[in-house]
C-alpha positions in Angstrom: 80.4 126.4 114.3 77.6 128.6 112.8 75.5 127.4 110.5 77.3 129.1 107.5 80.8 127.8 108.9 79.3 124.3 109.0 78.1 124.0 105.6 81.2 125.6 104.2 83.6 123.3 106.4 81.5 120.2 105.1 81.5 121.5 101.4 85.6 122.3 101.9 86.1 118.7 102.7 83.4 117.4 99.9 85.7 119.3 97.4 89.3 118.0 98.6 87.7 114.4 99.0 86.8 114.4 95.3 89.9 115.8 94.3 92.1 113.7 96.5 89.9 110.4 94.8 90.2 111.7 91.2 94.6 111.9 92.0 94.4 108.5 93.7 92.5 106.9 90.7 95.0 108.6 88.3 98.2 108.1 90.2 97.9 104.6 91.3 98.6 103.3 87.9 102.2 105.1 87.7 104.9 102.8 87.9 106.9 105.0 90.7 104.1 106.4 92.6 105.6 107.0 96.1 102.4 106.3 97.5 102.0 102.8 96.0 105.6 101.8 97.1 104.8 102.3 100.7 101.9 99.5 100.2 103.7 97.3 98.4 105.6 96.1 101.5 104.1 92.8 102.5 105.3 89.3 104.0 105.9 87.3 101.2 109.5 87.5 102.1 109.2 86.7 106.0 108.2 89.3 108.8 108.9 93.2 108.1 107.9 96.6 109.1 104.6 98.2 107.8 103.6 95.2 105.8 100.7 94.2 107.2 98.2 96.1 104.9 100.5 95.3 101.9 99.4 91.7 102.9 95.8 92.3 103.2 96.1 94.0 99.7 97.9 90.9 98.4 95.2 89.1 99.7 92.3 90.5 98.3 93.9 90.6 95.1 94.2 87.2 94.9 90.6 86.8 96.2 89.0 88.3 93.9 91.5 87.8 90.9 92.5 92.0 90.2 95.1 93.8 90.1 97.5 94.4 93.2 97.2 98.4 92.6 93.5 98.1 92.3 93.0 96.3 95.5 95.2 98.7 97.0 93.2 101.8 95.2 90.2 100.4 96.7 91.6 100.2 100.2 93.4 103.6 99.6 89.6 105.1 98.7 88.0 103.3 101.9 90.4 104.7 104.3 90.8 108.0 102.6 86.9 108.7 102.8 87.1 106.9 106.5 89.5 109.9 107.5 87.6 112.7 105.8 84.1 111.7 107.7 85.7 111.2 111.1 87.5 114.6 110.8 83.9 116.0 109.9 81.8 114.5 112.9 85.1 115.4 114.8 84.6 119.5 114.1 81.4 119.7 113.2 79.9 120.5 116.7 82.9 123.1 117.6 81.8 126.6 118.1 84.9 128.5 116.5 86.4 131.9 116.9 88.4 133.4 114.2 91.9 131.9 115.1 89.7 128.2 115.3 89.1 128.4 111.8 92.5 129.5 110.8 94.0 126.3 112.8 91.4 123.7 111.4 91.9 125.2 107.7 95.7 125.6 107.8 97.6 124.0 104.6 99.4 121.7 106.8 96.2 119.7 107.5 93.4 117.9 105.5 94.3 120.4 102.6 97.8 119.3 102.1 98.0 115.5 101.2 95.6 116.8 98.3 97.9 119.3 97.6 101.0 117.5 97.8 99.9 114.3 96.2 103.1 112.4 96.8 101.8 112.2 100.5 97.7 111.2 99.5 96.6 108.0 100.6 100.4 107.6 102.7 99.8 104.8 105.6 99.6 107.3 108.5 95.7 107.5 107.8 95.1 104.5 109.6 96.9 106.0 112.4 94.9 109.2 112.1 91.6 106.6 112.1 92.6 104.8 114.7 93.3 108.1 117.0 90.0 110.1 116.3 88.0 106.5 116.9 89.5 106.2 119.9 88.5 109.7 121.3 85.4 108.8 120.7 85.4 105.8 123.5 83.9 107.3 126.9 84.6 104.0 128.7 88.1 103.8 130.4 88.0 100.0 130.3 87.1 100.0 126.7 90.0 102.5 126.5 92.5 100.0 127.7 91.2 97.2 125.4 91.1 99.3 122.5 94.8 100.3 122.9 96.1 96.8 123.8 94.5 95.5 120.5 94.6 98.2 117.8 97.6 100.0 119.0 99.8 96.5 118.3 98.5 96.4 115.0 98.8 100.4 114.3 102.5 99.7 114.6 102.5 97.1 112.4 101.0 99.6 109.8 103.1 102.5 110.6 105.7 102.1 113.5 106.5 105.8 114.0 103.4 106.0 115.8 105.6 105.3 119.1 106.5 109.3 118.6 103.2 110.3 119.1 102.5 108.0 122.4 103.0 110.9 124.6 99.5 112.3 123.1 97.6 109.2 124.2 99.2 109.6 127.4 98.4 113.3 127.9 94.9 112.5 127.1 93.9 109.2 129.6 95.6 111.5 132.4 93.5 114.8 131.1 90.4 113.1 131.1 90.9 111.2 134.5 91.5 113.8 136.4 93.3 112.2 138.9 95.4 114.1 141.7 97.6 110.4 141.7 99.5 111.4 138.8 101.8 108.1 138.6 98.8 106.1 139.5 97.2 106.9 136.3 100.1 107.6 133.8 101.5 103.6 135.0 98.4 102.3 134.5 98.1 103.9 131.0 101.7 103.1 130.1 100.8 99.4 130.9 98.2 99.6 128.4 100.7 100.6 125.5 103.7 98.0 126.7 102.5 95.7 124.0 102.7 98.0 121.2 105.9 99.1 122.3 107.1 95.5 122.4 106.0 95.3 118.6 107.7 98.5 117.9 111.1 97.5 119.8 110.8 94.2 117.9 110.5 96.1 114.2 113.6 98.1 115.3 115.7 94.6 116.8 114.4 92.7 113.8 115.1 94.2 110.3 114.4 92.4 107.1 117.7 90.8 105.9 118.5 91.5 102.1 117.7 87.9 101.4 113.9 87.8 102.3 114.0 91.6 100.6 114.6 89.8 97.2 112.2 86.8 98.0 109.7 89.6 98.0 110.7 91.8 95.4 110.7 88.5 93.2 106.9 87.8 94.0 106.0 90.9 93.4 107.5 90.6 90.3 106.5 87.1 89.2 102.6 87.9 90.8 101.9 91.2 89.7 104.7 92.1 87.4 105.6 95.0 90.5 109.0 96.5 91.1 109.8 97.0 94.9 110.9 100.6 94.4 111.5 103.5 96.8 109.6 102.9 100.1 109.5 99.2 99.7 112.8 99.1 98.0 114.1 101.6 101.2 113.6 98.4 103.1 117.0 97.2 102.2 119.1 99.9 101.9 117.9 101.4 105.1 117.0 98.7 107.2 118.7 100.1 110.4 118.2 102.8 112.6 121.6 103.9 112.3 121.1 103.9 108.4 117.9 105.8 108.5 119.8 108.6 110.7 122.9 108.5 108.3 120.9 109.1 105.0 119.8 112.8 106.3 123.1 113.9 106.9 123.9 115.1 103.4 121.2 116.7 103.0 121.1 119.2 106.1 121.8 122.7 105.6 120.9 126.4 106.8 118.6 126.9 104.4 116.4 123.5 104.8 116.2 124.3 108.7 115.5 127.9 108.3 112.5 127.2 105.8 111.2 124.8 108.3 111.7 126.8 110.9 109.0 129.2 109.1 106.7 126.4 108.1 106.5 125.2 111.5 106.1 128.7 112.8 103.6 129.7 110.5 101.3 126.6 109.7 101.1 126.0 113.9 100.7 129.9 114.3 96.8 129.8 114.8 97.2 127.0 117.4 100.1 128.2 119.3 98.3 131.1 119.8 95.4 129.5 120.7 97.5 127.4 123.0 99.1 130.3 124.4 95.7 131.8 124.7 94.1 128.6 126.9 94.7 127.1 129.9 93.8 124.2 131.4 90.7 124.0 133.7 92.5 120.7 135.7 95.6 122.7 137.6 96.5 119.3 139.2 97.8 117.2 136.6 102.0 117.4 136.8 102.5 118.5 133.1 100.4 121.6 133.2 100.3 122.9 136.7 103.5 124.5 136.4 101.9 126.6 133.4 99.1 129.3 132.7 98.8 128.1 128.9 99.0 124.5 127.6 101.7 126.4 124.8 104.9 125.1 126.5 103.2 121.1 127.4 101.9 121.1 123.6 105.4 121.5 122.4 106.9 119.0 125.3 104.1 116.2 123.8 105.9 117.1 120.2 109.2 116.7 120.9 109.5 113.3 120.6 108.7 114.2 116.8 112.3 115.9 116.3 113.9 112.2 115.9 111.4 111.5 113.1 112.7 114.5 111.4 116.2 113.2 112.1 115.4 109.5 111.2 113.5 110.4 107.6 113.6 113.0 104.5 109.8 113.5 104.5 109.9 116.6 106.5 106.6 117.5 104.8 104.4 114.3 106.2 106.0 115.0 109.5 104.9 118.4 109.8 101.3 117.3 108.5 101.6 114.1 110.9 102.8 116.2 113.9 99.8 118.9 113.2 97.2 116.3 113.2 98.1 115.1 116.8 98.8 118.7 118.0 95.1 120.0 116.4 93.0 116.8 117.3 94.5 117.0 120.9 93.7 120.8 121.3 90.2 120.8 119.8 89.8 117.6 121.9 90.1 119.3 125.1 87.9 122.3 123.6 85.2 119.5 122.8 85.4 118.1 126.5 85.5 121.7 127.8 88.6 121.0 129.7 90.3 124.2 128.8 89.3 127.9 129.1 90.4 130.6 126.6 91.6 134.1 128.0 89.7 136.4 126.2 92.1 139.3 127.3 95.1 137.9 125.3 92.9 136.7 122.6 91.2 139.4 121.7 94.8 142.0 121.8 96.3 139.1 119.2 93.2 139.1 116.6 91.7 142.5 117.3 93.1 143.0 113.4 90.9 140.1 112.2 87.8 141.8 113.5 87.0 143.8 110.1 85.6 141.1 107.9 86.9 142.3 104.5 90.4 142.1 106.1 89.2 138.6 107.9 88.5 137.0 104.7 91.6 138.2 102.7 94.3 137.2 105.3 92.5 133.5 105.4 92.8 133.5 101.7 96.1 134.4 101.8 97.0 132.0 104.5 95.0 128.5 103.7 94.9 128.4 99.9 98.4 130.3 99.2 101.4 128.0 100.3 102.0 124.4 101.5 105.3 122.7 102.3 106.6 119.9 99.7 107.2 116.4 100.5 110.8 115.8 101.0 113.5 117.8 102.9 115.1 119.5 100.0 112.0 120.3 98.5 111.2 124.7 98.6 108.0 125.8 99.5 104.7 125.2 96.9 102.5 127.8 96.2 98.8 128.3 95.6 97.3 125.2 96.3 94.0 126.7 96.0 94.9 127.3 92.3 96.9 124.6 91.8 94.6 121.5 92.9 92.1 122.4 90.5 94.4 123.6 87.8 95.6 119.9 88.0 92.7 118.6 87.8 91.4 120.2 84.7 95.0 119.8 82.8 94.6 115.5 83.6 91.3 115.8 82.1 91.8 117.8 79.4 95.0 115.9 78.3 93.6 112.6 79.1 90.0 112.5 78.4 88.9 115.7 76.3 91.3 115.2 73.9 90.5 111.5 72.9 87.1 111.7 72.5 84.2 113.7 70.4 83.7 116.0 73.9 87.0 117.8 72.0 84.7 120.2 69.7 82.3 120.8 72.5 84.6 121.9 74.9 86.5 124.5 72.6 83.3 125.9 72.0 82.5 126.6 75.5 86.2 127.5 76.7 
């Protein structure tokens, strides 16, 4: 990055973190908050998917004699801050062209969960942190040990991670640059086996209605909490078939067309970068047939179609998919494993050369829209305005009107 871009990016992340932390503090006491509902899942009724973090939060709530929601908020703030720090250190040393700037500031990336607070501090943050941390490990043996230990834990936190295993495999294969593809592929596939076995166990052993009732009663008796939304869906959508079936009635041409445009536009800069870039190592099976990495990237993303079919939080799936795709691309850039075709790149980006046009397009693209959380939600507008406006409105309604600052506030504004 240039010096100014480096400073602007760090300021961007600081501002987003402050807004995000504020929203987390405000919404953690809301009875129907969708994020909290996912963190309420625990093992009090027996083993269940996504119960590990909830069990840890319950443990610390009892240990420090605090409310469960306060315990959850503490962990949310810690993982949220960790994620932003990892993002900052991952991107800070990369020298970027204009399209790369668009890709990093895309509204379906770090801005998205702050703009769409139903997604803020969901459990995929743990997955993001585990993935970026993995990329910082240089020793191959340490990477294998890391996968053997951390990935099963990650599956216990958020089992849809299995749909993104192709990115782990692709990175290992590319980095090793081994001519014998089968050797490195199966070696790394074996390192994923414990996590796959845990995922299969989760799929084959959904929580029973009786055990869900025990967990629900435990939350009510111990913490006065109701097992609702994500927690409640453990009972209503415990099987794979139920998860697919729950989406059928939501499908329509409007939905598919909307998300086609969201993906096309949101991924647009990254797709163009990928089309303009080729892998230095041509002997790897997935890449040797292509002069660019766009098709291989789409192949790596293809398992996510199942995730879209199984759940209705399509905005989240777009955000998670983009995270893996953009981190994958820029990791190859950091490692100098790809080269950009300057002729293709210059032809595509020639209209961005004037500074005023670049700034105008950048603001419109990055801060004027974002997808909503669920499949039926329309596209939200102007998150760059709505995030600070929402913050100011909360402060005004909740704090200024209840204090002596009200008179001072009116004099200023």
